N, C-alpha and C positions, 0 to 999 in steps of 0.2 A: 336421445338425453347422454346416452353412451361417449358417442360420438363428442360431444361438447365435454364431457369431463375429461377425457384426455387430450382436448387441447387448451382449455382453461379450468382453474382454480376455482373450484366450484366455492371455494371460501372468499375468492376473491368477490363475488355475488352476493355473499350475506358482508363484505365489509367494505363496500368500495371507498368509503372516506378515509379508511387507515391505508390503504394501498395508494392511494392518491399523494394524502398527507406524507406518507413514510418516502414515497418516491420526489417528490417534492422537495425534499430537505436533500434527499443524495444531488437532486439538481442544482441547488442553490448551495452546497458545500462544491461541486464543480465548479459554478459559475463564479465564486468566491479564487478559487483556484486560477483558471483558467485567466481571468482581470489580471491575476499579481505576478505568475508564471509565463516565460516566454514559451511559447506555441511549438516553436521549432527548434529549442534548445534541450527543454526540458520533457521534452517527449515523454521520456520512458517516466518519471519521476512523476508526473500527470497522470500517466496510467496507471500507477501502484497507488496513487490518491483514490481512484478511481473505482479500483477494486477494493481497499480498505470503507469508501462510502458504498458501494455494493454489500460488501458482509454488514456493517453496520445499521445499515437503515432496511435494510431486508431481513437479515438475521440476530435481530440485537441482543437475544437471550441467549447468543450461541459464544463457545468457548473464544471463537476466536476474534468475538466483540469485545471482550472483558478487558478494563480499562489496564491489566496489568501486560496482558499481549498487544493490544494496541500500542500503549507505550513503551514497552519494554522490548519489540519485536521489533519496533520501527528502530530504537536508540541501538539494538543491536545491528540493524542492517545498514546503518547510516556509521557507524564506528565502523563497521568491518569493509565496508564500501568506502572511506574516506581513506583509511590505511594501504588497500587492498590499491585504489587509485592512484596514491603517491606513486606505489612501488611499481605499479606497471608503465610510469613516466620515466622511472630514471633512466639514464643513456645506459649505462652498462649493462642494463636489464633489458632493454630492449635489442641490444645486440647480442647481448646471451641468446637472445628468443630468435635470434633472425628476423626482428622487425617489430615496428607496433601492433602491424594485426597479432605477431603470433603472440606477442604481451599479453593483448589487451584478451585473447581469446585464455592464455593461462590466467591472468590474474580473474576473468570475468569466473572461468566457472570455478575456481579456489574462493572466490566472495562467497558465490552461492552455497557453494559446501561450507563453508566456516560458518556462515548467519544460520543457515539450519541446525549445524552442531549445536553452537552455541545456543541458539534459540530452543533448542530441546531440551539439552541438560540445565537451562534456568529456568523454563516452563514459560516462558515467553513467546510462544508458535503465534504468528502472524504471518500468514502465508505471502502478502504482498509486502513484507518485508525483506525479503529476498530480490525482489524487486529493484527494490530501492537500492540495496548494495551493489544490483548488477549495474543499476542506470548510472549508478557514481562512477564504475568505472568506466564505461562506454562512453558519457557524454559528459559538457560543460556540468561546471556547477560551481556554487561558490559557498561560501559561508552565510551566506545571507540567506540565499536559497535551502540551507540544510535547517537555519531558524526557523524559516516561514514553513517548511514542512513540517515540522516537529510544533509549531504553534498550530496549523491546522488539525493536526492528530490531538492535540491537548484541546482545543475547541469540541472536536467530534467526540472525544472520550466524554466532554462534562455536560454537553448537549445528551449524549447520550444515557447517561445517567439523569439526567433530568427528566429525560420524555420518555422512557423506559416503561413506565406504568400502562401510560398511554398508548405504546408498542405491541404489535403481534408479530409474530414469524409469517413473513411471507413464503408461504410454499405452498 
């Protein structure tokens, strides 16, 4: 029995329906995302939404799953990422850094720093938001993509608030 306890969370055996239900919500969340976003050009953004989905549906009572952090952190990540993305693509900036790779590397790391810093001082820490900001610097995106991402975050936050009484921490 000790061996099984090290491999499988015994709580999953006590509440299999909750584990299945909450995991299925995560799957459905990602199905919607994958249907609407281009898998080849929005890989980074999709990955961060998968991480958000994991946090919210496996740890619905956690600090990072709180709507303030979900919405606030994502907003910070998107704003910082948009500004950094624009700066990284300015021709004279690219020349100053010796080419696009160096410019994207600098602004990519700067955007992660700024996202972390602003989230911490505004009490909106949501770790996947740092990934969103980096993805906006390194990948293609449009304002429509950002509107879709924020819509997904708002829907996730709304669903979490309605389903939270029925969900457990999956650990």
